[in-house]
C-alpha distance (Angstrom), angle and dihedral (degrees) to the residues before:
residue distance angle dihedral
M1 . . .
D2 3.78 . .
S3 3.86 104.2 .
R4 3.80 88.5 -155.5
A5 3.84 91.3 58.1
T6 3.85 89.0 49.5
A7 3.81 94.5 50.2
G8 3.77 91.2 46.8
T9 3.80 90.4 53.6
N10 3.63 94.0 47.1
L11 3.78 91.1 50.3
D12 3.73 91.6 48.7
T13 3.81 91.0 51.0
V14 3.82 89.3 51.2
R15 3.78 92.9 49.4
R16 3.82 93.1 49.3
H17 3.72 88.9 48.8
N18 3.77 92.1 50.5
L19 3.78 90.5 47.5
A20 3.73 91.2 55.1
T21 3.85 91.2 45.4
V22 3.89 92.2 54.4
L23 3.81 94.5 43.4
G24 3.78 90.4 47.5
I25 3.77 93.5 52.6
V26 3.82 96.1 50.8
H27 3.79 91.9 41.6
R28 3.81 91.3 54.5
E29 3.67 101.0 32.1
G30 3.77 102.2 39.6
P31 3.83 124.9 -131.1
L32 3.83 114.1 -7.2
A33 3.70 137.3 -178.9
R34 3.77 112.3 -107.5
S35 3.85 88.1 -122.5
L36 3.81 89.1 60.6
L37 3.75 92.3 49.4
T38 3.75 87.9 55.2
Q39 3.84 88.9 53.5
A40 3.74 91.0 45.8
T41 3.72 97.6 50.1
G42 3.75 100.9 36.3
L43 3.83 89.6 -131.2
N44 3.80 123.9 129.8
R45 3.84 119.6 -101.0
S46 3.73 97.4 -106.0
T47 3.95 92.6 52.5
V48 3.76 90.1 47.8
G49 3.78 90.4 48.5
A50 3.82 90.3 51.6
L51 3.75 94.2 48.2
V52 3.81 92.6 48.6
G53 3.77 89.7 48.3
E54 3.83 90.5 53.5
L55 3.75 92.8 46.7
A56 3.82 88.9 50.5
E57 3.85 89.0 50.1
L58 3.86 88.5 52.5
G59 3.83 89.1 51.7
L60 3.76 94.8 -117.4
V61 3.85 100.7 113.5
Q62 3.76 138.8 28.2
E63 3.75 128.9 -148.6
R64 3.76 122.7 -149.1
E65 3.75 137.0 170.7
P66 3.74 114.6 -92.3
A67 3.86 125.6 -115.8
V68 3.84 114.8 -84.4
S69 3.79 111.7 -83.9
N70 3.81 134.3 177.7
R71 3.77 92.5 -124.8
V72 3.83 116.1 124.2
G73 3.78 116.7 -111.2
R74 3.72 135.8 24.0
P75 3.81 111.9 -37.3
S76 3.82 117.9 -120.2
P77 3.97 112.6 -109.1
V78 3.76 117.4 -108.7
V79 3.79 120.1 -115.7
A80 3.89 119.4 -152.7
A81 3.85 132.6 175.6
D82 3.79 106.5 -107.6
G83 3.74 106.7 -108.4
R84 3.80 90.3 -158.1
V85 3.78 87.2 75.0
V86 3.81 100.8 84.5
A87 3.81 142.8 179.5
L88 3.78 127.5 -153.3
A89 3.87 115.6 -124.9
V90 3.77 125.1 -156.8
N91 3.79 130.4 -169.3
P92 3.85 118.3 177.6
E93 3.86 113.5 -158.1
I94 3.73 137.2 -178.9
D95 3.84 91.8 -96.6
A96 3.70 107.1 17.6
V97 3.86 146.3 18.1
T98 3.71 117.7 -129.2
V99 3.85 123.7 -158.7
G100 3.77 125.3 -175.1
V101 3.74 142.4 -176.7
V102 3.82 113.9 -136.5
G103 3.80 127.5 -176.5
L104 3.81 127.3 -134.8
D105 3.80 83.9 -110.7
A106 3.93 87.3 65.7
A107 3.84 93.0 -112.0
V108 3.81 116.3 137.2
R109 3.73 104.4 -129.4
R110 3.79 99.4 -176.6
R111 3.81 137.3 -1.0
V112 3.75 126.7 -166.6
R113 3.73 120.4 -171.1
Y114 3.91 110.4 -165.7
P115 3.83 109.2 -164.3
T116 3.77 115.0 -145.0
G117 3.78 102.6 -175.7
H118 3.83 89.4 -140.0
I119 3.72 139.4 44.0
P120 3.89 106.8 -72.1
T121 3.68 121.2 -130.7
A122 3.84 114.4 -129.3
A123 3.83 89.3 -106.8
E124 3.81 91.5 51.1
A125 3.86 87.9 48.1
V126 3.69 90.7 53.5
A127 3.87 92.9 48.9
I128 3.79 91.8 49.1
V129 3.76 95.1 49.3
S130 3.84 91.3 46.6
A131 3.87 89.1 50.4
V132 3.79 94.9 46.8
I133 3.84 91.5 47.4
D134 3.80 87.4 52.8
G135 3.81 85.5 53.3
L136 3.73 91.1 51.5
R137 3.84 95.5 55.2
P138 3.86 93.1 107.1
D139 3.86 88.2 56.2
L140 3.86 90.4 45.2
A141 3.73 92.4 49.6
A142 3.78 88.7 67.7
A143 3.79 90.9 55.9
T144 3.69 120.7 94.8
R145 3.80 92.6 -151.9
V146 3.84 137.8 9.6
A147 3.78 109.2 -148.3
G148 3.67 96.0 -166.4
V149 3.77 141.3 -96.2
G150 3.80 126.9 -56.1
V151 3.79 117.2 -166.3
A152 3.81 124.6 -157.3
V153 3.89 107.7 -155.5
P154 3.86 124.5 -170.3
G155 3.73 92.7 -133.8
L156 3.81 147.1 46.6
V157 3.86 111.3 -48.3
R158 3.83 123.3 -172.9
E159 3.75 103.5 -125.7
E160 3.78 99.6 -144.0
D161 3.74 100.0 57.4
G162 3.75 108.3 9.1
V163 3.75 96.6 -114.6
V164 3.77 111.4 158.0
R165 3.78 103.6 -132.4
L166 3.75 96.6 -177.5
A167 3.76 130.8 -1.5
P168 3.92 100.0 165.4
H169 3.77 98.6 -177.7
L170 3.76 90.7 47.9
E171 3.89 89.3 42.8
W172 3.73 88.6 -130.6
S173 3.84 121.1 145.9
E174 3.81 129.3 176.8
E175 3.81 91.5 -10.6
P176 3.94 115.4 166.7
F177 3.87 86.2 -146.2
A178 3.91 97.3 154.4
S179 3.84 92.9 51.7
A180 3.81 93.9 42.5
L181 3.88 91.8 50.6
A182 3.80 90.6 45.8
E183 3.81 91.3 53.9
A184 3.78 91.7 47.1
T185 3.81 97.3 46.6
G186 3.81 105.7 29.3
F187 3.78 90.8 -129.7
P188 3.84 126.6 115.0
V189 3.78 107.9 -103.5
L190 3.76 133.5 -155.2
A191 3.87 125.8 -176.2
A192 3.77 133.0 -167.0
N193 3.82 141.5 158.6
D194 3.81 110.2 -66.2
A195 3.77 96.9 -132.4
S196 3.76 92.8 50.0
L197 3.79 89.8 53.8
G198 3.72 88.9 46.7
A199 3.82 91.6 53.5
N200 3.71 89.5 52.6
A201 3.71 94.3 48.5
E202 3.80 92.9 50.8
R203 3.82 88.8 47.8
L204 3.76 93.8 53.6
F205 3.85 104.1 34.5
G206 3.81 108.9 4.4
A207 3.82 142.7 49.4
G208 3.79 91.3 -37.3
R209 3.82 99.3 60.6
G210 3.74 107.9 135.7
A211 3.73 94.7 12.9
S212 3.85 113.4 119.9
D213 3.85 94.9 -171.4
L214 3.82 120.9 39.5
V215 3.81 141.6 146.7
Y216 3.78 116.9 -145.1
L217 3.91 121.4 -162.3
N218 3.71 122.7 -175.9
G219 3.81 125.6 -167.7
G220 3.81 121.2 -158.9
A221 3.78 145.0 134.6
S222 3.89 88.5 -69.7
G223 3.76 94.6 56.3
I224 3.73 133.4 -103.8
G225 3.74 120.2 -37.5
A226 3.85 128.5 -179.1
G227 3.77 139.6 -160.6
V228 3.82 127.9 -165.5
I229 3.80 126.7 -153.5
V230 3.88 114.7 -163.3
G231 3.80 120.4 -175.5
S232 3.84 89.3 -11.7
T233 3.84 89.0 -55.5
P234 3.73 127.1 110.2
L235 3.83 111.2 -114.8
T236 3.80 104.2 -133.3
G237 3.78 103.8 160.8
I238 3.91 122.8 -138.5
S239 3.78 94.4 -52.8
G240 3.87 103.6 18.2
Y241 3.78 98.8 -92.7
A242 3.84 100.1 112.6
G243 3.76 122.6 126.0
E244 3.86 104.9 42.1
L245 3.74 94.0 153.4
G246 3.86 89.1 151.9
H247 3.74 84.0 76.5
T248 3.73 99.5 50.6
L249 3.91 115.3 117.2
V250 3.84 113.5 -101.2
N251 3.88 101.2 154.3
S252 3.81 120.0 31.9
A253 3.85 87.5 -169.6
G254 3.73 92.5 50.2
V255 3.83 132.6 111.3
R256 3.89 127.8 -80.6
C257 3.74 115.0 -87.4
H258 3.81 124.1 -141.0
C259 3.87 86.2 -109.3
G260 3.78 86.2 65.0
A261 3.91 98.6 -111.1
I262 3.80 126.6 111.4
G263 3.75 124.4 -111.5
C264 3.80 102.8 5.3
L265 3.82 118.7 175.6
E266 3.74 93.2 -109.0
T267 3.74 93.8 53.8
E268 3.80 90.9 57.2
V269 3.81 100.5 34.8
S270 3.75 110.0 47.8
Q271 3.83 142.2 151.4
G272 3.76 88.6 -137.7
A273 3.76 94.7 60.1
L274 3.85 90.9 50.0
L275 3.76 90.6 49.9
R276 3.81 91.7 50.8
V277 3.73 93.9 50.0
L278 3.77 91.1 48.3
G279 3.97 89.1 48.5
M280 3.83 91.9 -120.1
E281 3.79 121.8 137.4
A282 3.73 93.9 -159.7
A283 3.82 138.5 -12.1
D284 3.79 138.9 172.0
A285 3.84 118.5 -118.2
D286 3.81 94.3 -89.5
E287 3.77 94.9 47.6
L288 3.75 90.9 48.1
E289 3.79 92.0 51.5
R290 3.81 93.3 47.7
G291 3.89 89.5 49.5
L292 3.80 90.9 48.8
S293 3.88 94.3 47.7
A294 3.77 93.7 47.5
A295 3.83 94.4 46.9
V296 3.84 91.5 47.9
E297 3.79 92.7 46.5
A298 3.82 88.3 50.5
G299 3.81 91.8 50.9
E300 3.75 95.3 -124.5
P301 3.78 103.4 -179.0
S302 3.85 100.1 -145.4
V303 3.79 92.1 49.8
L304 3.92 93.7 44.9
A305 3.91 87.9 49.5
E306 3.80 93.0 50.4
V307 3.84 95.2 45.0
D308 3.89 89.1 48.7
R309 3.86 91.1 49.7
Q310 3.82 93.5 48.1
V311 3.83 96.7 44.8
R312 3.83 90.6 50.9
F313 3.86 91.1 52.5
L314 3.76 89.6 44.5
A315 3.75 90.5 51.9
T316 3.84 89.8 52.7
A317 3.93 89.0 55.0
L318 3.82 91.9 46.8
R319 3.85 88.7 50.3
T320 3.78 88.5 58.9
A321 3.75 91.6 44.8
T322 3.87 90.7 50.0
N323 3.85 92.7 48.4
V324 3.82 94.5 46.6
F325 3.72 105.1 40.0
D326 3.96 103.1 21.4
P327 3.80 93.1 -144.5
Q328 3.65 126.6 -173.3
L329 3.85 91.0 -144.0
I330 3.72 137.9 25.2
V331 3.82 113.2 -162.7
L332 3.81 121.7 -158.7
G333 3.73 122.8 -154.5
G334 3.80 136.9 179.6
F335 3.69 117.6 8.3
L336 3.78 90.8 -15.5
G337 3.72 88.0 65.9
A338 3.71 91.0 50.2
L339 3.84 90.7 52.7
H340 3.77 89.8 51.1
A341 3.71 92.8 50.3
L342 3.77 92.4 58.5
D343 3.82 90.0 71.6
P344 3.94 110.4 0.7
E345 3.78 92.8 -172.0
R346 3.76 99.7 52.9
L347 3.78 102.9 66.7
P348 3.86 93.6 49.2
R349 3.78 89.4 49.6
L350 3.84 92.3 49.4
V351 3.75 93.6 48.2
A352 3.91 92.9 45.7
E353 3.89 89.0 52.0
Q354 3.87 90.9 53.9
A355 3.75 107.4 32.4
L356 3.80 128.1 76.3
A357 3.71 105.4 -78.4
A358 3.81 94.0 -129.7
S359 3.71 93.3 52.5
A360 3.89 94.9 44.7
E361 3.80 99.4 45.0
R362 3.84 94.9 83.1
L363 3.83 96.2 33.6
T364 3.71 123.8 122.6
I365 3.79 125.3 -171.1
A366 3.79 116.9 -156.1
R367 3.80 141.0 169.5
A368 3.75 118.5 -108.3
E369 3.78 113.0 -99.8
L370 3.82 103.5 -157.5
G371 3.73 94.9 71.3
S372 3.74 116.6 -174.4
D373 3.84 90.8 -8.5
I374 3.75 93.5 66.0
L375 3.73 101.7 95.3
M376 3.88 92.0 39.3
I377 3.75 88.5 56.0
G378 3.76 93.5 42.4
A379 3.79 94.2 50.1
A380 3.66 91.8 45.2
E381 3.72 92.7 52.2
L382 3.77 86.7 57.0
A383 3.85 90.2 54.8
F384 3.73 91.9 46.7
R385 3.79 92.6 50.3
P386 3.93 97.8 94.2
L387 3.85 90.6 44.5
L388 3.72 92.2 49.5
A389 3.82 92.4 46.8
S390 3.77 94.0 51.3
P391 3.80 115.1 13.5
A392 3.80 94.8 172.1
S393 3.83 92.3 60.9
């Protein structure tokens, strides 16, 4: 074998790896001085300069002059992910389909929620997403590149082909949603479980920044989903179905869940039950939280009893998560975050009383920080994944 060819291949592999490393850092951390990139990568200044230059030529980063400082010497240029590179994010729900445009700088540029008034079929969701994307063409015209589409599905999604094996609240089963959406839109499409994508989004850009081991639980109209990060890596399982904490047992005397089991977390802790006790037919996350806060502050007995019941069952599920995964952080999103916010000290106390002391002693329970942007950012991150892994291709 020609040794020069081997050396060239090895050098090219290293260059591609370094390009991905630099792009990943500015994507996750935000704008950074080139001198800080040099420190973060351990590469020399000229190498970092060349890598940044190549990424700029590829249209993936921008360089700008830093703010004026009092430091002696020429200030280092600031490198930022180019927000004109975008991904489309999709989240089908039981009463709506949401489509967003998210920049490589993790900023949500646009979000459109299309109410359906009923549970959309997979085919209806494809048609809605395709129509919304057509309506977003003016926004996309300002983009220099569309990386693709990421879909956050409230259900079990087979990772390798985006087939929705089961999304019970959507009443979808064995739906090839990713391939159907790709055919309809012309964009590459990747799909995954919504809570797993939310966990990754919070790890990278929200309450979980800096945490290597965390559990994320989200509560919404479609039930309770969860995602687990272990050693800074999303825990997916062999087919991408790991983390279904919504179907852990919390009440052996409970009702039968749609999954077939008795007493699952999402049968005992639900947004629907909170809406009923508040006398509300429907509400978005902010309206539900305001209603809960007002009722609790007013001391309404039925609301206080329901909140107490749900918090206790939630604590039981979090005890299981704590004992099994030994996380440093549990992040609660959706209406679970609202429940926690009513009394931020209670849930940690209940979990500490039930979990193994050694597992709970370093545990923190926090509310998700990304709010309504979380699934848009999480789904976009899925679409950006191939680009971030191999910027040069």
